C-alpha positions in Angstrom: -98.2 22.7 23.0 -97.4 25.8 21.0 -96.9 25.4 17.2 -96.0 26.9 13.9 -96.8 26.0 10.4 -93.3 24.2 10.0 -92.7 20.5 9.9 -90.7 18.5 12.3 -88.7 15.5 11.1 -89.4 12.5 13.3 -88.1 9.0 13.5 -90.8 6.3 14.2 -89.5 3.1 15.8 -91.4 -0.1 16.1 -90.6 -2.9 18.6 -92.5 -5.4 20.7 -92.3 -6.6 24.3 -93.4 -9.8 26.0 -96.2 -8.3 28.1 -97.9 -5.0 29.2 -95.8 -4.6 32.3 -92.5 -4.9 30.4 -93.8 -2.6 27.6 -94.8 0.0 30.1 -91.6 -0.2 32.0 -89.5 0.2 28.7 -91.8 3.0 27.6 -91.4 4.8 30.9 -87.6 4.4 31.0 -87.4 5.9 27.5 -89.6 8.8 28.3 -87.7 9.5 31.6 -84.4 9.6 29.6 -86.1 11.9 27.1 -85.3 9.7 24.2 -88.9 9.6 23.0 -91.7 12.1 23.1 -94.5 9.5 22.9 -95.0 5.8 23.0 -98.2 4.0 21.8 -98.8 0.5 23.3 -101.0 -1.9 21.4 -101.6 -5.6 22.2 -100.9 -7.9 19.2 -100.7 -11.5 18.5 -97.3 -12.3 16.7 -96.4 -15.2 14.6 -92.7 -15.5 13.8 -89.9 -18.0 13.1 -87.5 -18.5 16.1 -84.8 -21.2 16.4 -86.2 -23.3 13.5 -89.8 -23.2 14.7 -92.9 -21.2 14.0 -93.9 -19.4 17.3 -97.1 -17.7 18.3 -97.3 -15.3 21.2 -99.3 -12.4 22.7 -97.1 -9.3 22.8 -97.4 -5.6 23.2 -96.2 -3.5 20.3 -94.6 -0.2 21.0 -94.6 2.7 18.5 -92.0 5.2 19.5 -91.6 8.8 18.3 -88.2 10.5 18.5 -86.0 12.8 16.5 -83.2 11.9 14.1 -80.7 13.3 16.6 -81.8 10.9 19.4 -82.1 7.8 17.1 -78.7 6.3 18.0 -79.1 6.9 21.7 -82.5 5.4 21.5 -81.2 2.3 19.9 -78.4 1.9 22.5 -81.0 2.3 25.3 -83.3 -0.3 23.7 -80.4 -2.8 23.5 -79.7 -2.2 27.1 -83.3 -2.3 28.5 -85.2 -4.6 26.2 -86.1 -8.1 27.6 -85.6 -9.9 24.3 -82.4 -11.4 23.1 -83.0 -9.9 19.7 -85.4 -7.0 20.0 -87.4 -5.8 17.0 -85.8 -2.6 15.8 -87.6 -1.1 12.7 -87.5 2.6 12.1 -88.5 5.0 9.4 -88.4 8.8 8.9 -91.7 10.8 9.0 -92.8 14.4 9.1 -95.2 15.8 11.7 -96.7 19.2 10.9 -97.7 22.1 13.1 -98.2 21.9 16.9 -97.8 18.1 17.2 -94.4 18.1 15.4 -93.2 21.0 17.5 -94.3 19.3 20.7 -92.5 16.0 19.7 -89.3 18.0 19.0 -89.6 19.9 22.3 -90.0 16.8 24.4 -87.0 14.8 23.2 -83.6 15.9 24.4 -80.3 14.9 22.7 -78.4 13.1 25.4 -75.0 14.4 26.5 -72.1 12.1 26.1 -71.4 11.9 29.8 -75.0 11.0 30.8 -75.2 7.8 32.7 -78.6 6.0 32.3 -80.3 3.8 34.8 -82.2 0.6 34.0 -85.7 0.0 35.3 -86.1 -2.9 37.7 -86.6 -6.3 36.1 -85.6 -5.3 32.5 -82.0 -5.7 31.3 -82.3 -8.3 28.6 -83.6 -11.3 30.7 -85.9 -12.7 27.9 -85.0 -15.2 25.4 -87.0 -14.5 22.2 -86.8 -12.3 19.3 -89.5 -9.8 19.1 
């Protein structure tokens, strides 16, 4: 990781998955596609309204770091790969200074329009919850 004193603009994306295995599978697929530089996985207890009821579940929260140029491709990949019918998609812009910001920018590649992604086994939207 080299670095300079400049800042790198990043997009931070928050989502959840049903369990650790699916969270790791999603994170790995996004890293392999170079749509994210880093994914932090954190177990959480979620409470939310779903189909008129209050639900409680153990989930894994994913905090994804990408560049503004890759945000739309990342969103498309999430819709393709996520196990939930309505995946959580919250994003905000941030700045990362110095070596870390440079590293994040270097690790993410803007996808070419003709790239054909492959889905990891057992993912492709087979869950039924929002998350």
